[in-house]
Biopython code that builds the backbone (N, CA, C, O; Angstrom):
import numpy as np
from Bio.PDB.StructureBuilder import StructureBuilder

atoms = [
    (1, "UNK", "N", (297.961, 107.101, 49.161)),
    (1, "UNK", "CA", (298.658, 106.324, 50.573)),
    (1, "UNK", "C", (297.317, 105.305, 50.868)),
    (1, "UNK", "O", (296.108, 105.532, 50.846)),
    (2, "UNK", "N", (298.100, 104.095, 51.150)),
    (2, "UNK", "CA", (297.130, 103.032, 51.604)),
    (2, "UNK", "C", (296.843, 102.882, 52.832)),
    (2, "UNK", "O", (297.657, 103.094, 53.731)),
    (3, "UNK", "N", (295.476, 102.441, 53.044)),
    (3, "UNK", "CA", (295.109, 102.502, 54.539)),
    (3, "UNK", "C", (295.650, 101.205, 55.095)),
    (3, "UNK", "O", (295.512, 100.132, 54.508)),
    (4, "UNK", "N", (296.194, 101.330, 56.104)),
    (4, "UNK", "CA", (296.706, 100.227, 56.869)),
    (4, "UNK", "C", (295.921, 99.380, 57.834)),
    (4, "UNK", "O", (295.755, 99.825, 58.970)),
    (5, "UNK", "N", (295.380, 98.115, 57.482)),
    (5, "UNK", "CA", (294.352, 97.585, 58.414)),
    (5, "UNK", "C", (294.909, 96.720, 59.017)),
    (5, "UNK", "O", (295.846, 96.100, 58.513)),
    (6, "UNK", "N", (294.440, 96.472, 60.282)),
    (6, "UNK", "CA", (294.788, 95.464, 61.561)),
    (6, "UNK", "C", (293.438, 94.496, 61.433)),
    (6, "UNK", "O", (292.350, 95.068, 61.501)),
    (7, "UNK", "N", (293.461, 93.239, 61.273)),
    (7, "UNK", "CA", (292.320, 92.391, 61.358)),
    (7, "UNK", "C", (292.375, 91.414, 62.637)),
    (7, "UNK", "O", (293.276, 90.585, 62.766)),
    (8, "UNK", "N", (291.340, 91.581, 63.566)),
    (8, "UNK", "CA", (291.077, 90.400, 64.559)),
    (8, "UNK", "C", (289.751, 89.657, 64.020)),
    (8, "UNK", "O", (288.616, 90.081, 63.802)),
    (9, "UNK", "N", (290.349, 88.361, 63.890)),
    (9, "UNK", "CA", (289.290, 87.688, 63.372)),
    (9, "UNK", "C", (290.005, 86.153, 63.691)),
    (9, "UNK", "O", (291.221, 86.011, 63.563)),
    (10, "UNK", "N", (289.151, 85.073, 64.101)),
    (10, "UNK", "CA", (289.731, 83.929, 64.559)),
    (10, "UNK", "C", (289.107, 82.828, 63.501)),
    (10, "UNK", "O", (289.350, 81.636, 63.690)),
    (11, "UNK", "N", (288.285, 83.255, 62.363)),
    (11, "UNK", "CA", (288.094, 82.144, 61.448)),
    (11, "UNK", "C", (289.000, 82.306, 60.486)),
    (11, "UNK", "O", (289.070, 83.489, 60.156)),
    (12, "UNK", "N", (289.743, 81.587, 59.883)),
    (12, "UNK", "CA", (290.628, 81.362, 58.820)),
    (12, "UNK", "C", (290.260, 81.568, 57.739)),
    (12, "UNK", "O", (291.031, 82.196, 57.014)),
    (13, "UNK", "N", (288.902, 81.117, 57.170)),
    (13, "UNK", "CA", (288.111, 81.279, 55.913)),
    (13, "UNK", "C", (287.828, 82.893, 56.057)),
    (13, "UNK", "O", (288.067, 83.518, 55.024)),
    (14, "UNK", "N", (287.452, 83.510, 56.944)),
    (14, "UNK", "CA", (286.939, 84.897, 56.792)),
    (14, "UNK", "C", (288.090, 85.691, 56.691)),
    (14, "UNK", "O", (287.987, 86.668, 55.949)),
    (15, "UNK", "N", (289.308, 85.485, 57.334)),
    (15, "UNK", "CA", (290.632, 86.099, 57.288)),
    (15, "UNK", "C", (290.674, 86.108, 55.627)),
    (15, "UNK", "O", (290.716, 87.128, 54.940)),
    (16, "UNK", "N", (290.654, 84.789, 55.156)),
    (16, "UNK", "CA", (291.232, 84.711, 53.911)),
    (16, "UNK", "C", (290.502, 85.573, 52.852)),
    (16, "UNK", "O", (291.072, 86.176, 51.944)),
    (17, "UNK", "N", (289.024, 85.553, 53.108)),
    (17, "UNK", "CA", (287.915, 86.223, 52.280)),
    (17, "UNK", "C", (288.208, 87.823, 52.430)),
    (17, "UNK", "O", (287.953, 88.692, 51.597)),
    (18, "UNK", "N", (288.749, 87.963, 53.583)),
    (18, "UNK", "CA", (289.025, 89.675, 53.681)),
    (18, "UNK", "C", (290.145, 90.200, 52.856)),
    (18, "UNK", "O", (290.281, 91.215, 52.172)),
    (19, "UNK", "N", (291.062, 88.968, 53.200)),
    (19, "UNK", "CA", (292.437, 89.482, 52.319)),
    (19, "UNK", "C", (291.961, 89.701, 50.877)),
    (19, "UNK", "O", (292.117, 90.744, 50.243)),
    (20, "UNK", "N", (291.419, 88.693, 50.482)),
    (20, "UNK", "CA", (291.096, 88.773, 48.853)),
    (20, "UNK", "C", (290.271, 90.085, 48.605)),
    (20, "UNK", "O", (290.467, 90.707, 47.562)),
    (21, "UNK", "N", (289.410, 90.501, 49.469)),
    (21, "UNK", "CA", (288.422, 91.825, 49.510)),
    (21, "UNK", "C", (289.690, 93.021, 49.459)),
    (21, "UNK", "O", (289.704, 93.874, 48.571)),
    (22, "UNK", "N", (290.497, 92.968, 50.290)),
    (22, "UNK", "CA", (291.458, 93.946, 50.335)),
    (22, "UNK", "C", (292.388, 93.924, 49.014)),
    (22, "UNK", "O", (292.755, 95.009, 48.563)),
    (23, "UNK", "N", (292.669, 93.067, 48.560)),
    (23, "UNK", "CA", (293.411, 92.971, 47.428)),
    (23, "UNK", "C", (292.683, 93.182, 45.897)),
    (23, "UNK", "O", (293.306, 93.600, 44.921)),
    (24, "UNK", "N", (291.249, 92.812, 45.885)),
    (24, "UNK", "CA", (290.517, 93.335, 45.016)),
    (24, "UNK", "C", (290.047, 94.707, 44.846)),
    (24, "UNK", "O", (289.939, 95.275, 43.759)),
    (25, "UNK", "N", (289.765, 95.220, 46.029)),
    (25, "UNK", "CA", (289.569, 96.824, 46.251)),
    (25, "UNK", "C", (290.798, 97.753, 46.097)),
    (25, "UNK", "O", (290.646, 98.911, 45.708)),
    (26, "UNK", "N", (292.027, 97.242, 46.404)),
    (26, "UNK", "CA", (293.082, 98.047, 46.218)),
    (26, "UNK", "C", (292.935, 99.118, 47.421)),
    (26, "UNK", "O", (291.939, 99.443, 48.067)),
    (27, "UNK", "N", (294.348, 99.575, 47.496)),
    (27, "UNK", "CA", (294.402, 100.958, 48.664)),
    (27, "UNK", "C", (294.489, 100.542, 50.048)),
    (27, "UNK", "O", (294.626, 101.377, 50.942)),
    (28, "UNK", "N", (294.419, 99.348, 50.268)),
    (28, "UNK", "CA", (294.283, 98.691, 51.663)),
    (28, "UNK", "C", (295.152, 97.791, 51.662)),
    (28, "UNK", "O", (295.271, 96.992, 50.734)),
    (29, "UNK", "N", (295.993, 97.798, 52.871)),
    (29, "UNK", "CA", (296.936, 96.629, 53.012)),
    (29, "UNK", "C", (296.842, 96.076, 54.416)),
    (29, "UNK", "O", (296.605, 96.786, 55.393)),
    (30, "UNK", "N", (297.032, 94.816, 54.462)),
    (30, "UNK", "CA", (296.633, 94.054, 55.991)),
    (30, "UNK", "C", (297.957, 94.129, 56.562)),
    (30, "UNK", "O", (298.910, 93.564, 56.025)),
    (31, "UNK", "N", (298.062, 94.794, 57.615)),
    (31, "UNK", "CA", (299.585, 95.136, 58.348)),
    (31, "UNK", "C", (299.791, 94.042, 59.549)),
    (31, "UNK", "O", (300.864, 93.808, 60.105)),
    (32, "UNK", "N", (298.546, 93.430, 59.824)),
    (32, "UNK", "CA", (298.703, 92.553, 61.119)),
    (32, "UNK", "C", (297.447, 91.799, 61.106)),
    (32, "UNK", "O", (296.436, 92.045, 60.447)),
    (33, "UNK", "N", (297.696, 90.678, 62.072)),
    (33, "UNK", "CA", (296.275, 89.937, 62.087)),
    (33, "UNK", "C", (296.492, 89.311, 63.716)),
    (33, "UNK", "O", (297.553, 89.237, 64.336)),
    (34, "UNK", "N", (295.165, 88.913, 64.152)),
    (34, "UNK", "CA", (295.069, 88.464, 65.336)),
    (34, "UNK", "C", (294.010, 87.475, 65.594)),
    (34, "UNK", "O", (292.902, 87.817, 65.181)),
    (35, "UNK", "N", (294.073, 86.479, 66.101)),
    (35, "UNK", "CA", (292.882, 85.593, 66.146)),
    (35, "UNK", "C", (292.341, 85.457, 67.826)),
    (35, "UNK", "O", (291.500, 84.605, 68.115)),
    (36, "UNK", "N", (292.733, 86.088, 68.538)),
    (36, "UNK", "CA", (292.179, 86.235, 69.997)),
    (36, "UNK", "C", (292.617, 87.541, 70.566)),
    (36, "UNK", "O", (293.394, 88.377, 70.102)),
    (37, "UNK", "N", (291.870, 87.521, 71.792)),
    (37, "UNK", "CA", (291.935, 89.013, 72.192)),
    (37, "UNK", "C", (293.365, 89.246, 72.931)),
    (37, "UNK", "O", (293.713, 90.423, 73.020)),
    (38, "UNK", "N", (294.000, 88.523, 73.327)),
    (38, "UNK", "CA", (295.373, 88.545, 74.262)),
    (38, "UNK", "C", (296.203, 88.925, 72.863)),
    (38, "UNK", "O", (296.845, 89.971, 72.966)),
    (39, "UNK", "N", (296.296, 88.257, 71.588)),
    (39, "UNK", "CA", (297.212, 88.712, 70.541)),
    (39, "UNK", "C", (296.967, 89.980, 69.971)),
    (39, "UNK", "O", (297.808, 90.733, 69.480)),
    (40, "UNK", "N", (295.674, 90.170, 70.079)),
    (40, "UNK", "CA", (295.291, 91.694, 69.713)),
    (40, "UNK", "C", (295.804, 92.672, 70.137)),
    (40, "UNK", "O", (296.410, 93.549, 69.522)),
    (41, "UNK", "N", (295.551, 92.555, 71.409)),
    (41, "UNK", "CA", (296.142, 93.617, 72.624)),
    (41, "UNK", "C", (297.560, 93.704, 72.463)),
    (41, "UNK", "O", (298.089, 94.815, 72.420)),
    (42, "UNK", "N", (298.207, 92.697, 72.374)),
    (42, "UNK", "CA", (299.354, 92.700, 72.301)),
    (42, "UNK", "C", (300.003, 93.546, 71.228)),
    (42, "UNK", "O", (300.933, 94.319, 71.455)),
    (43, "UNK", "N", (299.329, 93.304, 69.783)),
    (43, "UNK", "CA", (299.859, 93.548, 68.545)),
    (43, "UNK", "C", (299.517, 95.091, 68.626)),
    (43, "UNK", "O", (300.277, 95.850, 68.024)),
    (44, "UNK", "N", (298.592, 95.550, 69.218)),
    (44, "UNK", "CA", (297.945, 97.143, 69.127)),
    (44, "UNK", "C", (299.044, 97.515, 69.969)),
    (44, "UNK", "O", (299.804, 98.256, 69.346)),
    (45, "UNK", "N", (299.462, 97.269, 71.252)),
    (45, "UNK", "CA", (300.290, 97.975, 71.989)),
    (45, "UNK", "C", (301.589, 97.898, 71.397)),
    (45, "UNK", "O", (302.333, 98.869, 71.530)),
    (46, "UNK", "N", (301.955, 96.947, 70.798)),
    (46, "UNK", "CA", (303.329, 96.888, 69.973)),
    (46, "UNK", "C", (303.540, 97.877, 68.686)),
    (46, "UNK", "O", (304.620, 98.294, 68.268)),
    (47, "UNK", "N", (302.298, 98.134, 68.186)),
    (47, "UNK", "CA", (302.458, 98.541, 66.705)),
    (47, "UNK", "C", (301.587, 99.934, 66.726)),
    (47, "UNK", "O", (301.177, 100.307, 65.627)),
    (48, "UNK", "N", (301.290, 100.680, 67.787)),
    (48, "UNK", "CA", (300.323, 101.758, 67.977)),
    (48, "UNK", "C", (300.297, 102.794, 66.813)),
    (48, "UNK", "O", (299.204, 103.169, 66.388)),
    (49, "UNK", "N", (301.464, 103.276, 66.277)),
    (49, "UNK", "CA", (301.454, 103.802, 65.113)),
    (49, "UNK", "C", (301.359, 103.457, 63.557)),
    (49, "UNK", "O", (301.340, 104.215, 62.588)),
    (50, "UNK", "N", (301.306, 102.103, 63.632)),
    (50, "UNK", "CA", (301.516, 101.332, 62.267)),
    (50, "UNK", "C", (300.152, 100.971, 61.618)),
    (50, "UNK", "O", (300.139, 100.165, 60.689)),
    (51, "UNK", "N", (298.892, 101.591, 62.116)),
    (51, "UNK", "CA", (297.831, 101.134, 61.716)),
    (51, "UNK", "C", (296.772, 102.244, 61.707)),
    (51, "UNK", "O", (296.646, 103.125, 62.558)),
    (52, "UNK", "N", (295.947, 102.036, 60.475)),
    (52, "UNK", "CA", (294.898, 103.080, 60.437)),
    (52, "UNK", "C", (293.489, 102.608, 60.782)),
    (52, "UNK", "O", (292.676, 103.422, 61.221)),
    (53, "UNK", "N", (293.184, 101.399, 60.612)),
    (53, "UNK", "CA", (291.902, 100.822, 60.810)),
    (53, "UNK", "C", (292.067, 99.547, 61.370)),
    (53, "UNK", "O", (292.851, 98.767, 60.829)),
    (54, "UNK", "N", (291.393, 99.195, 62.458)),
    (54, "UNK", "CA", (291.212, 98.116, 63.035)),
    (54, "UNK", "C", (289.711, 97.333, 62.928)),
    (54, "UNK", "O", (288.714, 97.842, 63.439)),
    (55, "UNK", "N", (289.665, 96.191, 62.292)),
    (55, "UNK", "CA", (288.625, 95.549, 61.799)),
    (55, "UNK", "C", (288.323, 94.602, 63.121)),
    (55, "UNK", "O", (289.337, 94.017, 63.501)),
    (56, "UNK", "N", (287.312, 94.373, 63.784)),
    (56, "UNK", "CA", (287.160, 93.480, 65.137)),
    (56, "UNK", "C", (286.060, 92.893, 65.065)),
    (56, "UNK", "O", (284.996, 93.482, 64.875)),
    (57, "UNK", "N", (286.195, 91.542, 65.221)),
    (57, "UNK", "CA", (285.164, 90.338, 65.293)),
    (57, "UNK", "C", (284.889, 90.489, 66.675)),
    (57, "UNK", "O", (285.735, 91.057, 67.365)),
    (58, "UNK", "N", (283.821, 90.064, 67.202)),
    (58, "UNK", "CA", (283.281, 90.233, 68.817)),
    (58, "UNK", "C", (283.485, 88.889, 69.462)),
    (58, "UNK", "O", (283.834, 88.759, 70.635)),
    (59, "UNK", "N", (283.236, 87.849, 68.593)),
    (59, "UNK", "CA", (283.280, 86.452, 69.240)),
    (59, "UNK", "C", (284.873, 85.527, 68.691)),
    (59, "UNK", "O", (285.203, 85.093, 67.588)),
    (60, "UNK", "N", (285.424, 85.513, 69.757)),
    (60, "UNK", "CA", (286.989, 85.217, 69.232)),
    (60, "UNK", "C", (286.815, 83.829, 69.896)),
    (60, "UNK", "O", (285.842, 83.506, 70.577)),
    (61, "UNK", "N", (287.893, 83.045, 69.606)),
    (61, "UNK", "CA", (288.216, 81.549, 70.198)),
    (61, "UNK", "C", (288.387, 81.851, 71.770)),
    (61, "UNK", "O", (287.810, 81.292, 72.703)),
    (62, "UNK", "N", (289.260, 82.802, 71.808)),
    (62, "UNK", "CA", (289.779, 83.167, 73.215)),
    (62, "UNK", "C", (289.246, 84.670, 73.397)),
    (62, "UNK", "O", (289.222, 85.422, 72.423)),
    (63, "UNK", "N", (288.798, 85.113, 74.726)),
    (63, "UNK", "CA", (288.463, 86.394, 74.805)),
    (63, "UNK", "C", (287.393, 86.959, 73.853)),
    (63, "UNK", "O", (286.712, 86.332, 73.041)),
    (64, "UNK", "N", (287.389, 88.429, 74.155)),
    (64, "UNK", "CA", (286.143, 89.043, 73.374)),
    (64, "UNK", "C", (286.497, 90.274, 72.665)),
    (64, "UNK", "O", (287.318, 91.046, 73.161)),
    (65, "UNK", "N", (285.969, 90.500, 71.604)),
    (65, "UNK", "CA", (286.365, 91.728, 70.760)),
    (65, "UNK", "C", (285.897, 92.882, 71.356)),
    (65, "UNK", "O", (286.350, 93.906, 70.842)),
    (66, "UNK", "N", (285.148, 93.038, 72.259)),
    (66, "UNK", "CA", (284.769, 94.243, 72.853)),
    (66, "UNK", "C", (286.245, 94.550, 73.725)),
    (66, "UNK", "O", (286.808, 95.644, 73.689)),
    (67, "UNK", "N", (286.614, 93.676, 74.304)),
    (67, "UNK", "CA", (287.955, 94.252, 74.844)),
    (67, "UNK", "C", (288.935, 94.727, 74.241)),
    (67, "UNK", "O", (289.742, 95.548, 74.678)),
    (68, "UNK", "N", (288.901, 94.129, 72.999)),
    (68, "UNK", "CA", (289.967, 94.562, 72.045)),
    (68, "UNK", "C", (289.643, 96.219, 71.383)),
    (68, "UNK", "O", (290.452, 97.120, 71.160)),
    (69, "UNK", "N", (288.228, 96.191, 71.195)),
    (69, "UNK", "CA", (287.730, 97.619, 70.773)),
    (69, "UNK", "C", (288.152, 98.379, 71.601)),
    (69, "UNK", "O", (288.770, 99.345, 71.153)),
    (70, "UNK", "N", (288.031, 98.289, 72.836)),
    (70, "UNK", "CA", (288.166, 99.154, 74.220)),
    (70, "UNK", "C", (289.864, 99.537, 74.265)),
    (70, "UNK", "O", (290.311, 100.674, 74.418)),
    (71, "UNK", "N", (290.460, 98.611, 74.136)),
    (71, "UNK", "CA", (291.896, 98.687, 74.127)),
    (71, "UNK", "C", (292.416, 99.475, 72.830)),
    (71, "UNK", "O", (293.467, 100.108, 72.925)),
    (72, "UNK", "N", (291.748, 99.455, 71.693)),
    (72, "UNK", "CA", (292.260, 100.048, 70.547)),
    (72, "UNK", "C", (291.861, 101.682, 70.653)),
    (72, "UNK", "O", (292.538, 102.545, 70.092)),
    (73, "UNK", "N", (290.854, 101.933, 71.327)),
    (73, "UNK", "CA", (290.188, 103.308, 71.526)),
    (73, "UNK", "C", (291.229, 104.130, 72.649)),
    (73, "UNK", "O", (291.366, 105.349, 72.747)),
    (74, "UNK", "N", (291.892, 103.081, 73.438)),
    (74, "UNK", "CA", (292.460, 103.824, 74.458)),
    (74, "UNK", "C", (294.000, 104.449, 73.792)),
    (74, "UNK", "O", (294.720, 105.139, 74.513)),
    (75, "UNK", "N", (294.324, 104.181, 72.613)),
    (75, "UNK", "CA", (295.698, 104.186, 72.104)),
    (75, "UNK", "C", (295.872, 105.688, 71.503)),
    (75, "UNK", "O", (294.969, 106.263, 70.894)),
    (76, "UNK", "N", (297.113, 106.227, 71.751)),
    (76, "UNK", "CA", (297.098, 107.581, 71.098)),
    (76, "UNK", "C", (296.614, 107.583, 69.679)),
    (76, "UNK", "O", (296.522, 106.488, 69.124)),
    (77, "UNK", "N", (296.272, 108.742, 68.975)),
    (77, "UNK", "CA", (296.150, 109.193, 67.622)),
    (77, "UNK", "C", (294.669, 108.575, 67.564)),
    (77, "UNK", "O", (294.195, 107.817, 68.411)),
    (78, "UNK", "N", (294.057, 109.019, 66.463)),
    (78, "UNK", "CA", (292.755, 109.215, 65.943)),
    (78, "UNK", "C", (292.631, 107.902, 64.695)),
    (78, "UNK", "O", (292.811, 108.082, 63.491)),
    (79, "UNK", "N", (292.351, 106.851, 65.221)),
    (79, "UNK", "CA", (292.227, 105.734, 63.997)),
    (79, "UNK", "C", (290.851, 105.289, 64.025)),
    (79, "UNK", "O", (290.038, 105.537, 64.915)),
    (80, "UNK", "N", (290.661, 104.618, 62.988)),
    (80, "UNK", "CA", (289.119, 104.117, 62.836)),
    (80, "UNK", "C", (289.205, 102.737, 63.363)),
    (80, "UNK", "O", (290.169, 102.016, 63.104)),
    (81, "UNK", "N", (288.189, 102.349, 64.116)),
    (81, "UNK", "CA", (288.018, 100.865, 64.468)),
    (81, "UNK", "C", (286.766, 100.597, 64.415)),
    (81, "UNK", "O", (286.004, 101.403, 64.949)),
    (82, "UNK", "N", (286.117, 99.195, 63.649)),
    (82, "UNK", "CA", (284.850, 98.878, 63.281)),
    (82, "UNK", "C", (285.163, 97.671, 63.621)),
    (82, "UNK", "O", (286.269, 97.160, 63.799)),
    (83, "UNK", "N", (283.893, 97.156, 63.718)),
    (83, "UNK", "CA", (283.251, 95.812, 64.303)),
    (83, "UNK", "C", (282.803, 95.167, 63.005)),
    (83, "UNK", "O", (282.181, 95.842, 62.184)),
    (84, "UNK", "N", (283.084, 93.924, 62.786)),
    (84, "UNK", "CA", (282.574, 93.324, 61.535)),
    (84, "UNK", "C", (282.349, 91.744, 62.210)),
    (84, "UNK", "O", (283.251, 90.913, 62.312)),
    (85, "UNK", "N", (280.983, 91.555, 62.622)),
    (85, "UNK", "CA", (280.755, 90.341, 63.409)),
    (85, "UNK", "C", (279.477, 89.764, 62.813)),
    (85, "UNK", "O", (278.826, 90.358, 61.953)),
    (86, "UNK", "N", (279.155, 88.586, 63.310)),
    (86, "UNK", "CA", (277.783, 87.998, 62.861)),
    (86, "UNK", "C", (276.896, 88.204, 64.044)),
    (86, "UNK", "O", (275.808, 87.632, 63.992)),
    (87, "UNK", "N", (277.209, 89.030, 65.266)),
    (87, "UNK", "CA", (276.744, 89.070, 66.461)),
    (87, "UNK", "C", (276.459, 90.481, 66.649)),
    (87, "UNK", "O", (277.201, 91.136, 67.381)),
    (88, "UNK", "N", (275.394, 91.063, 66.029)),
    (88, "UNK", "CA", (275.119, 92.437, 65.971)),
    (88, "UNK", "C", (273.449, 92.827, 66.195)),
    (88, "UNK", "O", (272.614, 93.384, 65.482)),
    (89, "UNK", "N", (273.428, 92.283, 67.445)),
    (89, "UNK", "CA", (271.717, 93.126, 67.827)),
    (89, "UNK", "C", (271.869, 94.289, 68.161)),
    (89, "UNK", "O", (272.992, 94.775, 68.301)),
    (90, "UNK", "N", (270.694, 94.997, 68.364)),
    (90, "UNK", "CA", (270.362, 96.339, 68.798)),
    (90, "UNK", "C", (271.478, 96.641, 70.011)),
    (90, "UNK", "O", (272.319, 97.541, 70.029)),
    (91, "UNK", "N", (271.252, 95.724, 70.906)),
    (91, "UNK", "CA", (271.934, 95.941, 72.241)),
    (91, "UNK", "C", (273.424, 96.036, 72.000)),
    (91, "UNK", "O", (274.208, 96.849, 72.487)),
    (92, "UNK", "N", (273.649, 95.114, 71.209)),
    (92, "UNK", "CA", (275.520, 94.743, 70.670)),
    (92, "UNK", "C", (276.050, 96.003, 70.117)),
    (92, "UNK", "O", (277.188, 96.426, 70.324)),
    (93, "UNK", "N", (275.078, 96.611, 69.347)),
    (93, "UNK", "CA", (275.308, 97.886, 68.512)),
    (93, "UNK", "C", (275.529, 98.913, 69.217)),
    (93, "UNK", "O", (276.469, 99.680, 69.007)),
    (94, "UNK", "N", (274.670, 99.045, 70.150)),
    (94, "UNK", "CA", (274.836, 100.225, 71.188)),
    (94, "UNK", "C", (276.121, 100.294, 72.093)),
    (94, "UNK", "O", (276.802, 101.275, 72.392)),
    (95, "UNK", "N", (276.253, 99.011, 72.435)),
    (95, "UNK", "CA", (277.679, 98.938, 73.324)),
    (95, "UNK", "C", (278.847, 98.922, 72.430)),
    (95, "UNK", "O", (279.951, 99.145, 72.926)),
    (96, "UNK", "N", (278.744, 98.704, 71.264)),
    (96, "UNK", "CA", (280.014, 98.857, 70.410)),
    (96, "UNK", "C", (280.065, 100.329, 70.203)),
    (96, "UNK", "O", (281.188, 100.788, 69.992)),
    (97, "UNK", "N", (279.346, 100.922, 70.218)),
    (97, "UNK", "CA", (279.085, 102.484, 69.702)),
    (97, "UNK", "C", (279.446, 103.242, 71.042)),
    (97, "UNK", "O", (280.188, 104.216, 70.913)),
    (98, "UNK", "N", (278.984, 102.896, 72.395)),
    (98, "UNK", "CA", (279.400, 103.231, 73.440)),
    (98, "UNK", "C", (281.031, 103.004, 73.919)),
    (98, "UNK", "O", (281.617, 103.753, 74.702)),
    (99, "UNK", "N", (281.658, 101.728, 73.229)),
    (99, "UNK", "CA", (282.859, 101.501, 73.290)),
    (99, "UNK", "C", (283.887, 102.369, 72.330)),
    (99, "UNK", "O", (285.103, 102.345, 72.523)),
    (100, "UNK", "N", (283.358, 103.027, 71.424)),
    (100, "UNK", "CA", (283.914, 104.072, 70.507)),
    (100, "UNK", "C", (283.932, 103.452, 69.222)),
    (100, "UNK", "O", (284.623, 104.036, 68.387)),
    (101, "UNK", "N", (283.280, 102.301, 68.817)),
    (101, "UNK", "CA", (283.424, 101.958, 67.482)),
    (101, "UNK", "C", (282.938, 102.877, 66.572)),
    (101, "UNK", "O", (281.886, 103.452, 66.853)),
    (102, "UNK", "N", (283.576, 103.153, 65.404)),
    (102, "UNK", "CA", (283.328, 104.249, 64.211)),
    (102, "UNK", "C", (282.168, 103.482, 63.538)),
    (102, "UNK", "O", (281.273, 104.243, 63.169)),
    (103, "UNK", "N", (281.963, 102.260, 63.297)),
    (103, "UNK", "CA", (280.916, 101.617, 62.728)),
    (103, "UNK", "C", (281.069, 100.355, 63.056)),
    (103, "UNK", "O", (282.147, 99.852, 63.372)),
    (104, "UNK", "N", (279.533, 99.528, 62.973)),
    (104, "UNK", "CA", (279.375, 98.103, 63.215)),
    (104, "UNK", "C", (278.980, 97.411, 62.068)),
    (104, "UNK", "O", (278.018, 98.034, 61.618)),
    (105, "UNK", "N", (279.198, 96.543, 61.435)),
    (105, "UNK", "CA", (278.580, 95.734, 60.357)),
    (105, "UNK", "C", (278.524, 94.551, 60.538)),
    (105, "UNK", "O", (279.471, 93.961, 61.059)),
    (106, "UNK", "N", (277.316, 93.869, 60.123)),
    (106, "UNK", "CA", (277.181, 92.579, 60.433)),
    (106, "UNK", "C", (277.617, 91.714, 59.179)),
    (106, "UNK", "O", (277.501, 92.314, 58.111)),
    (107, "UNK", "N", (278.087, 90.446, 59.109)),
    (107, "UNK", "CA", (278.651, 89.716, 58.292)),
    (107, "UNK", "C", (277.586, 88.833, 57.765)),
    (107, "UNK", "O", (277.982, 87.921, 57.039)),
    (108, "UNK", "N", (276.444, 88.911, 57.963)),
    (108, "UNK", "CA", (275.429, 88.514, 57.057)),
    (108, "UNK", "C", (275.024, 89.646, 56.037)),
    (108, "UNK", "O", (274.278, 89.426, 55.083)),
    (109, "UNK", "N", (275.507, 90.713, 56.280)),
    (109, "UNK", "CA", (275.361, 91.734, 55.265)),
    (109, "UNK", "C", (276.739, 92.544, 54.775)),
    (109, "UNK", "O", (276.886, 93.721, 55.103)),
    (110, "UNK", "N", (277.658, 91.902, 54.035)),
    (110, "UNK", "CA", (279.008, 92.365, 53.690)),
    (110, "UNK", "C", (278.860, 93.360, 52.751)),
    (110, "UNK", "O", (279.888, 94.017, 52.589)),
    (111, "UNK", "N", (277.927, 93.682, 52.087)),
    (111, "UNK", "CA", (277.908, 94.751, 51.149)),
    (111, "UNK", "C", (277.835, 95.985, 51.733)),
    (111, "UNK", "O", (277.764, 96.893, 50.904)),
    (112, "UNK", "N", (277.828, 96.351, 52.954)),
    (112, "UNK", "CA", (277.612, 97.786, 53.501)),
    (112, "UNK", "C", (278.909, 97.700, 54.158)),
    (112, "UNK", "O", (279.469, 98.795, 54.197)),
    (113, "UNK", "N", (279.495, 96.842, 54.631)),
    (113, "UNK", "CA", (280.736, 96.807, 54.701)),
    (113, "UNK", "C", (282.056, 97.192, 53.742)),
    (113, "UNK", "O", (282.974, 97.976, 53.985)),
    (114, "UNK", "N", (281.867, 96.533, 52.815)),
    (114, "UNK", "CA", (282.446, 96.959, 51.464)),
    (114, "UNK", "C", (282.445, 98.094, 51.139)),
    (114, "UNK", "O", (283.534, 98.662, 51.048)),
    (115, "UNK", "N", (280.993, 98.946, 50.800)),
    (115, "UNK", "CA", (280.813, 99.986, 50.667)),
    (115, "UNK", "C", (281.454, 101.072, 51.285)),
    (115, "UNK", "O", (281.807, 102.114, 50.734)),
    (116, "UNK", "N", (281.620, 100.669, 52.814)),
    (116, "UNK", "CA", (282.266, 101.573, 53.843)),
    (116, "UNK", "C", (283.864, 101.326, 53.612)),
    (116, "UNK", "O", (284.576, 102.327, 53.544)),
    (117, "UNK", "N", (284.275, 100.429, 53.526)),
    (117, "UNK", "CA", (285.767, 100.320, 52.997)),
    (117, "UNK", "C", (286.447, 101.346, 51.997)),
    (117, "UNK", "O", (287.301, 102.230, 52.074)),
    (118, "UNK", "N", (285.523, 100.703, 50.878)),
    (118, "UNK", "CA", (285.778, 101.802, 49.525)),
    (118, "UNK", "C", (285.725, 103.383, 49.873)),
    (118, "UNK", "O", (286.495, 104.210, 49.384)),
    (119, "UNK", "N", (284.912, 103.608, 50.598)),
    (119, "UNK", "CA", (284.662, 105.187, 51.325)),
    (119, "UNK", "C", (286.024, 105.421, 51.966)),
    (119, "UNK", "O", (286.678, 106.375, 51.546)),
    (120, "UNK", "N", (286.456, 104.765, 52.802)),
    (120, "UNK", "CA", (287.281, 105.105, 53.703)),
    (120, "UNK", "C", (288.572, 105.140, 52.742)),
    (120, "UNK", "O", (289.360, 106.063, 52.947)),
    (121, "UNK", "N", (288.830, 104.337, 51.839)),
    (121, "UNK", "CA", (290.114, 104.072, 51.195)),
    (121, "UNK", "C", (290.230, 105.481, 50.350)),
    (121, "UNK", "O", (291.295, 106.072, 50.172)),
    (122, "UNK", "N", (289.082, 105.870, 49.913)),
    (122, "UNK", "CA", (288.714, 107.228, 48.836)),
    (122, "UNK", "C", (288.787, 108.418, 49.604)),
    (122, "UNK", "O", (288.880, 109.513, 49.050)),
    (123, "UNK", "N", (288.745, 108.262, 51.117)),
    (123, "UNK", "CA", (288.633, 109.715, 51.683)),
    (123, "UNK", "C", (289.908, 110.346, 51.760)),
    (123, "UNK", "O", (290.942, 109.688, 51.878)),
    (124, "UNK", "N", (289.888, 111.433, 51.707)),
    (124, "UNK", "CA", (291.237, 112.254, 51.865)),
    (124, "UNK", "C", (291.890, 112.006, 53.048)),
    (124, "UNK", "O", (291.173, 111.727, 54.008)),
    (125, "UNK", "N", (293.296, 112.049, 53.236)),
    (125, "UNK", "CA", (294.000, 111.911, 54.274)),
    (125, "UNK", "C", (293.757, 112.738, 55.383)),
    (125, "UNK", "O", (294.434, 112.618, 56.404)),
]
sb = StructureBuilder()
sb.init_structure("model")
sb.init_model(0)
sb.init_chain("A")
sb.init_seg("    ")
for serial, (resi, resn, name, xyz) in enumerate(atoms, 1):
    if name == "N":
        sb.init_residue(resn, " ", resi, " ")
    sb.init_atom(name, np.array(xyz, "f"), 0.0, 1.0, " ", f" {name:<3s}", serial, name[0])
structure = sb.get_structure()
């Protein structure tokens, strides 16, 4: 079974790179994308049972990934929500964890994120 991912990212280049990453890893399908907090929250509320993993950037063109993280955690069902951002100080990491992030990854160290994705893809359902 494929892991269904929802991506919250305002950078077109990063979105394209992650789409390529999902295709190369296999076992992951991108079921939705949003570039702003409002778009992400709307998508999440309208598609609550249609994703397994949300990947959230913190700094968006409009709004905050922190609010998206909080919104995703309030939805029913146990889904995975991770932060993939270039803004990951120790204080930000602690705040993300307090909001319920399963993991926080720095865009400057994508290898950690790729290993985590592969492990999630390979984990039993």
